[in-house]
C-alpha positions in Angstrom: 48.1 -1.2 -43.4 49.1 -4.7 -42.5 48.3 -8.1 -44.0 45.7 -10.1 -42.2 47.0 -12.7 -39.7 50.2 -10.7 -38.9 51.0 -8.9 -35.7 50.2 -5.2 -35.7 50.7 -2.3 -33.3 49.1 1.1 -32.8 50.6 4.0 -30.9 48.9 6.9 -29.1 50.6 10.0 -27.6 49.0 12.5 -25.2 50.5 15.8 -24.2 49.9 18.0 -21.3 49.3 15.1 -18.9 50.8 14.2 -15.5 52.8 11.2 -14.5 49.8 9.8 -12.7 47.7 9.6 -15.9 46.0 6.3 -16.7 45.6 4.7 -20.1 42.9 2.5 -21.6 42.6 1.0 -25.1 39.1 0.2 -26.3 37.5 -1.8 -29.0 34.1 -0.3 -29.2 32.9 -0.3 -25.6 35.2 -3.2 -24.6 38.3 -2.2 -22.5 41.3 -4.1 -23.8 43.8 -5.5 -21.3 47.1 -7.3 -21.8 46.5 -11.0 -22.4 46.6 -13.5 -25.2 45.3 -11.2 -28.0 46.6 -7.8 -26.9 49.5 -6.3 -25.1 49.3 -2.7 -23.8 52.6 -0.9 -23.0 53.1 2.6 -21.8 56.4 4.4 -22.0 57.7 6.4 -19.1 56.0 9.8 -18.7 58.3 12.5 -20.0 57.9 16.3 -20.1 54.1 16.2 -19.8 53.9 13.6 -22.6 52.7 10.0 -22.4 53.0 7.4 -25.2 51.1 4.1 -25.2 51.2 1.2 -27.6 48.6 -1.5 -28.3 50.2 -4.7 -29.8 47.7 -7.0 -31.5 48.4 -10.7 -31.8 48.3 -12.0 -35.4 45.3 -14.2 -34.7 43.3 -11.1 -33.9 44.2 -9.2 -37.1 41.4 -10.5 -39.3 39.8 -7.3 -40.6 39.8 -3.5 -40.5 39.0 -2.2 -37.1 39.0 1.1 -35.1 40.4 1.2 -31.6 40.2 4.1 -29.2 43.0 5.2 -26.9 41.8 7.0 -23.8 44.1 8.9 -21.4 42.7 10.0 -18.1 44.4 12.6 -16.0 42.8 13.7 -12.7 41.2 17.1 -12.9 41.4 17.2 -16.8 39.0 16.1 -19.5 39.9 12.7 -20.9 42.0 12.7 -24.1 40.9 10.2 -26.7 42.3 9.3 -30.1 41.0 6.9 -32.7 43.6 4.5 -34.1 42.7 2.7 -37.3 43.9 -0.8 -38.1 43.7 -1.3 -41.9 44.2 -4.7 -43.2 44.6 -6.4 -46.6 44.8 -10.0 -47.8 47.2 -11.6 -50.3 46.1 -14.7 -52.1 48.7 -16.6 -54.1 47.9 -19.8 -55.9 50.6 -22.5 -56.1 51.1 -25.0 -58.9 53.7 -27.4 -60.1 55.5 -26.5 -63.3 57.8 -28.6 -65.4 61.3 -27.1 -65.5 62.0 -25.2 -68.7 58.3 -24.5 -69.5 56.5 -21.2 -69.4 54.3 -20.5 -66.4 52.0 -17.7 -65.4 52.0 -16.6 -61.7 49.0 -14.9 -60.2 48.7 -13.0 -57.0 45.5 -11.2 -55.8 45.7 -8.4 -53.2 42.4 -7.6 -51.6 41.3 -4.7 -49.4 43.7 -2.1 -50.7 43.6 0.2 -53.8 45.9 -0.7 -56.7 47.4 2.8 -56.7 48.7 2.4 -53.1 50.8 -0.8 -53.5 53.7 -2.1 -55.5 53.8 -5.8 -56.1 57.3 -7.3 -56.1 58.0 -11.0 -57.0 61.0 -12.7 -55.4 62.5 -16.0 -56.5 63.9 -18.6 -54.1 67.3 -16.8 -54.2 65.8 -13.4 -53.3 66.0 -11.9 -56.8 63.4 -9.2 -57.3 61.0 -9.2 -60.4 59.0 -6.0 -60.7 58.5 -5.9 -64.5 55.6 -8.3 -65.3 56.7 -8.5 -69.0 60.3 -9.6 -68.1 61.7 -12.9 -67.1 64.9 -11.3 -65.9 65.3 -10.2 -62.3 65.7 -6.4 -61.8 
């Protein structure tokens, strides 16, 4: 899972393929090529295994999506694998507070279940605050 509007990458590995195998990443029926929104890299073939990575520019990470990695090797059936991009959004409101007065901070995380995240607050010096009832860093 990645926050929206941040770079992301997905990796696909195929085994039992030759050095002459070709790789395609797809978004639905659209074939993705390296350009402004996507970068496709393929590691050197090694021991019948090929690994490819799809890097996604931050401006294209706006919602959950499913990509397909397709590896074609002559004389073999295509190998395809689904790669899931799961996103979430953090919304924090800012306000001015007079020094020495109590304040309540609110942060909303959308698109992910509460049981799968831990919220950690950091002050300007990097001190961590994980206990919502405490005003002491821990």
